[in-house]
C-alpha positions in Angstrom: -8.1 -8.3 -11.7 -6.5 -6.6 -8.8 -8.7 -7.5 -6.3 -7.7 -11.3 -7.1 -4.0 -10.3 -6.8 -4.7 -9.4 -3.1 -6.1 -12.9 -2.1 -4.0 -15.3 -0.1 -5.0 -18.8 1.5 -5.5 -17.0 4.6 -7.5 -14.0 3.5 -6.3 -10.3 1.9 -3.0 -9.4 1.6 -1.6 -6.0 1.9 1.3 -4.4 0.0 4.3 -1.7 1.5 7.2 -0.1 0.2 9.8 0.9 3.4 12.3 3.3 1.9 15.5 4.5 3.6 18.6 4.9 1.3 18.6 3.1 -1.9 22.5 2.8 -0.8 22.3 1.4 2.4 19.8 -1.7 2.2 18.1 -2.9 5.3 15.9 -5.8 6.6 12.6 -4.8 7.5 10.8 -6.0 10.5 7.0 -6.5 11.1 5.9 -7.2 14.3 9.4 -9.0 15.3 9.7 -11.1 11.9 11.9 -10.0 9.0 9.7 -9.6 5.7 12.6 -8.4 2.8 14.2 -5.5 2.7 13.9 -1.8 2.3 13.3 -0.4 -1.7 11.1 -3.3 -2.7 7.6 -4.2 -2.3 6.7 -6.3 0.3 3.5 -8.4 0.8 2.2 -8.7 4.3 -1.9 -9.7 5.5 -4.2 -6.5 6.9 -3.2 -6.4 10.2 -2.0 -3.7 12.3 1.8 -3.3 12.6 5.1 -2.1 14.3 7.8 -1.9 11.3 11.6 -1.4 12.2 14.7 -1.6 10.2 18.0 -3.6 10.8 21.3 -2.1 12.3 20.8 1.4 13.7 20.9 5.3 12.8 17.6 5.6 11.7 14.5 7.9 12.3 11.6 7.1 13.5 13.0 4.4 15.1 9.8 2.3 14.0 6.0 3.0 12.4 2.8 2.1 13.9 0.0 1.7 12.0 -2.8 -0.6 10.0 -2.1 -2.0 6.6 -5.4 -2.0 4.7 -6.5 -1.2 1.5 -3.1 -1.0 -0.5 -2.8 -2.8 -4.5 0.6 -4.0 -5.9 1.2 -0.8 -7.8 -0.3 1.3 -4.5 1.5 0.0 -1.5 1.9 1.6 1.2 5.0 3.9 1.9 6.6 4.1 4.9 10.1 6.6 5.0 13.0 6.1 7.1 15.5 8.4 7.1 19.5 8.4 8.4 19.2 9.5 11.9 21.2 13.1 12.8 24.7 12.1 15.0 23.5 14.1 18.0 19.9 13.2 18.5 21.3 9.9 19.7 19.8 7.6 17.8 23.3 6.5 16.3 
């Protein structure tokens, strides 16, 4: 049943959850396109991605990797944190 949940018209779909600050919801961009918001499970095709957040003041500046082998109830978790004021990322 879970395998069926991963199928789409274009192929296998994957699931990520991008975390940041539950009190500061940001847009999540994957390869330059907004795909949703932080703190929610997002669906996208299997691929290599560069993931960033909207706005400034977070670290790391981006995440890069292959999104593959996930399930709706077992998404790949990608964590961002608030950047320190003295590291030049604010």
